[in-house]
N, C-alpha and C positions, 0 to 999 in steps of 0.2 A: 494035419492035412497040408499046411503050407510047405512043410519040409519036403513032402513028396512031390509037390508041384514045381517048386523053384530050385534051381541049382545055384543061384546067387541072388543077392539083392543089393541095392545101392540107394543112396539119398541124392536127389537132384532137385535143387532149388526148393527145399522144404517138403518135397514129396518123397515117399519111400516106394520104390518100384521093385517088383520081383521079375526076374528074367525066367521065362518059361524055357523048357527044353527045346522048343522050336525057335529060340532066339527072339521071340516077341516079348514085350513088357506089359505088365498090368500094375495098377496101383494096389498096394496092400493096405487094407483098412486095419486100424489098431484101436484098442481101447486104452486111453490114457486116464489114470486116476490121480487126482491132486488133492492136497489140503491147501486151502487158500486162506490167508490172513488179510483181512481188509478192515483197517481201523481196529476196533475192539471185537470184531466178529470173526469167527473161524467157521469154515464150512467145507464140505467135500464136493468136488465136481468130477464128473466123468465126461470125457470127450470121445466120441467115435469119429475118427478122422483118418485121412490118408496123409496128413502132414506130420512133420517131425515134432517132438516135444518142444524144441527151441522155438520153432515158428508159432506153435500153439500158445506158448507162454508170452511171446512178444505181442501177439494179437490180442490176447485176453487182457493183458496189463496195460496196453497202450493208452486207454482212457480211464484207467482206474488206479488208485493209489493202493496197491496190494502186493503181496508176495505169494509165490506159488512153490510148493514142494511136490515133486513127482513121487508118487507112492507106487505106481505100477504102470507097466507098458506091456501089453500082450496083444497078439493077433486076435481078430474077431471075424466071424462070418457075416456080421452086419454090413449092409451095403449103403446105408444112408447116414451121412454125417449128422451128428447131434451133439448137444451139450445139455447136461442136466445136473441138478444138485442131487447129491446122494448122502445117505447116512454112513458115517465111518465108525 
C-alpha cells in the first residue's frame, strides 16, 4: 500500500515522512521490533512509531542501562504510537 501512495520518503529530525504525489507529506508509521538486554534480563519489545530506529533507541535507553538490537522494521497501518513487550 505505501509504495503505491508515495513516490519518495525521507527522514527529518527523527521522523520518516512520505511524499504524496500531490507534493504534500505525511508521517509514515512503522513497527520496530527489538531484543533488549537489560542486566541479566532479555526481552522483546515492539514499538509502533513515526520516529527513526536511532531516535527510538536513544529515547528508550536514556534512563536505562540496556542495549537494543533491531530485529525488524516494517510499515504498519496502525495510527497510534505504542510500545509493548512481545514474545520472540
